[in-house]
N, C-alpha and C positions, 0 to 999 in steps of 0.2 A: 552441542547444546547444553547445557544446563538449565535443566527446570525442572525446582523443587530437588527432590531426590532421584533426580532420574539424568542420564546424561547420555549423550547421543555420537554415533562412530559411524565413519561411511564406509566401513570394513568390520569384518568379524576379527579382525587383527589387529585391529591400527589402535596405537596407543595415543594419538591425536584429538581430542574430544573438539567436537564439532562444534563452532560459537554460535549462542543465541542468534545473532544476524544469519547464520548462513538459511538461504535461499532455498527451500524443497525443491526438485524437480520431479516432475509427473513422472509414476512406475521406477523410478529409483528405489531401491532397497538401502534402509538407515536402519541400524543397531542400536539397541538401548539397554544400557545395565544402571541397575538400580544400586543407589550408595545408600550406605546404613547411616541416619541420622545422628544416631550415640558414636558409632566406630569412626565413622568416615569411608570405613571400607569399602570398596566396589564388589557388588554380587562378579561371579567367576562363570555368569551366564549372561549370553545378551542376546536377547530378544529381535530379531529379523522382522521390521515393518516395512513393506512396501509402500510406499505412497498412492493415492488415486485421486489426482485432484479433480477428475471432470465433474465431479460432484461441485464445485466450488461453483458453480455457474459461468457466467458469459460476462466479459464486457459490454454493457450497453451504454452506449451514448445519448442521453437524452436530446428531443430538437427542437426545446425550447424552457423555457422557467421561467416563473412570474413573480421577482423580487417584492412584492408587497405587503410583506411582514404580515400576513392573515396564515401564516404556518405551515401552506402545502407551496411546495415546490417554487421555496424562497433563496434555496441557494441554487449554484448549476455540480450537481454530485452528480459523479458518472459510474452509476454500481457495479461494485466489485471490481475496478480499477487498483485501488491503495491494495486490496487484499491478493489479487491474482499478479499484482506489477507493484510491490513495495517501494521500489525504487523509481517511479514513476515521475516524468516536469512536465507540467502542463503552463501552454502560454495562451491564454485568450490577446485578441488583436482587434481593432475597430476597423471599420473600412475604410482607414485612411493609413492601414498598417502600422499604426501603434501598438505599442505593447502596452494592455492597461491589467493584466495581472498575471502572475506568475504563480507556481502553486507545486506543491511537493505531498506525499502524503501525511506530511506535518505541517501544512499549511490551512487555514480556514479555507474553505470550499468559496469560490465567488459569489460572491451577494450581490451583485451589480453594482458597485462600487469599487473603484481603481484602487489596488496595493503595489502598483508599480512605481516607481523615484522619477516616469518624466511625468506623472499627472499628479494634480491636488487629491490629496487623498479623499475627500468629498466628490469627487466627480461622475456624477453618474453615468452609465453607462446603457442604462434599458435603453427601448424604443428605438435601437440602432442596428445596424449589420454588426455582427461578431463572427472570428474565424480563430477556430482554435486546432492547436497544434500540440499535440502528445508525444513525448519522448519516452520511451518505454527502457 
């Protein structure tokens, strides 16, 4: 992982830098080395860092939301989902089993309007039974 002037490795003697997209694993030790921003040279000392993701919170699925544009609970947002599971995929279905929303960490949150190709974009899904499927 390259973040400013720090590079990350999965072993103290590794020669392969971890990509920035690497998903950290709880309890795993990673090794950081500083890069001199003037010379581009890497330090010969690597700092061991063991991750502790237990303080990152839990995934909390709300039991409802109110997309009425009052600024409170206007979107269906699963707390900590994107942080703890950045590659998640979410699908929301109506009571007839039709897909009305597909989302990932990079998709705007469900606001009561369908973003699925099979529905008209302005179709409002509120006041209907909805079913949630999350793939981690």
